C-alpha positions in Angstrom: -75.7 -11.4 -173.6 -74.9 -12.0 -170.0 -72.0 -13.9 -168.3 -71.6 -15.4 -164.9 -67.9 -15.4 -165.1 -65.8 -13.9 -162.3 -62.4 -12.3 -163.0 -60.1 -11.9 -160.0 -57.0 -9.7 -160.3 -54.4 -9.0 -157.7 -52.9 -5.6 -158.3 -49.7 -5.1 -156.2 -49.7 -1.3 -156.1 -51.9 1.8 -156.6 -50.9 2.4 -160.2 -51.9 -1.1 -161.2 -55.2 -0.8 -159.4 -55.9 2.6 -161.1 -55.0 1.1 -164.5 -57.4 -1.9 -163.9 -60.2 0.3 -162.9 -59.8 2.6 -165.9 -59.7 -0.4 -168.2 -62.7 -2.0 -166.8 -64.7 1.2 -166.9 -63.6 1.9 -170.5 -65.0 -1.6 -171.3 -68.2 -0.7 -169.4 -67.9 -3.8 -167.3 -69.5 -3.8 -163.8 -67.1 -4.5 -161.1 -66.6 -4.4 -157.4 -63.5 -4.0 -155.2 -63.0 -5.9 -152.0 -60.2 -5.1 -149.6 -60.6 -8.1 -147.3 -61.3 -11.8 -147.9 -62.6 -12.2 -144.4 -66.0 -11.0 -145.5 -66.2 -14.1 -147.7 -65.9 -16.5 -144.9 -68.4 -17.6 -142.2 -67.5 -15.7 -139.0 -67.7 -18.9 -137.0 -65.0 -20.5 -139.3 -62.8 -17.4 -139.0 -63.2 -17.5 -135.2 -62.1 -21.1 -135.2 -59.1 -20.4 -137.3 -58.0 -17.5 -135.1 -58.4 -19.6 -132.0 -56.2 -22.3 -133.5 -53.6 -19.6 -134.3 -53.7 -18.5 -130.7 -53.3 -22.0 -129.5 -50.3 -22.5 -131.7 -48.8 -19.3 -130.5 -49.3 -20.4 -126.9 -47.4 -23.7 -127.6 -50.5 -25.8 -127.5 -49.8 -28.2 -130.4 -48.6 -31.6 -131.2 -45.6 -32.3 -133.4 -45.4 -35.4 -135.5 -41.9 -36.3 -136.7 -42.3 -39.5 -138.7 -44.8 -41.9 -140.2 -44.9 -44.2 -137.1 -45.7 -41.2 -134.8 -48.4 -40.1 -137.2 -50.0 -43.6 -137.2 -49.9 -43.6 -133.4 -51.4 -40.1 -133.3 -54.2 -41.0 -135.6 -54.6 -44.4 -133.9 -54.0 -46.3 -137.2 -52.7 -49.9 -137.1 
């Protein structure tokens, strides 16, 4: 019997991680550990997000305070 289910756990410390590893091994379930989610995203996408963060940090952004400003910003009648 095979399953394509994915189980994602978020241990918050080393003790929880060790306990989860021991439990999964005891159940003879194959598993992998990833330390970073960046590997799951396309590098071009990550680059664009980082560029946007830098633009924001540099003060290069537009603030919309109300619905009328939003409509104007989006050019909606």
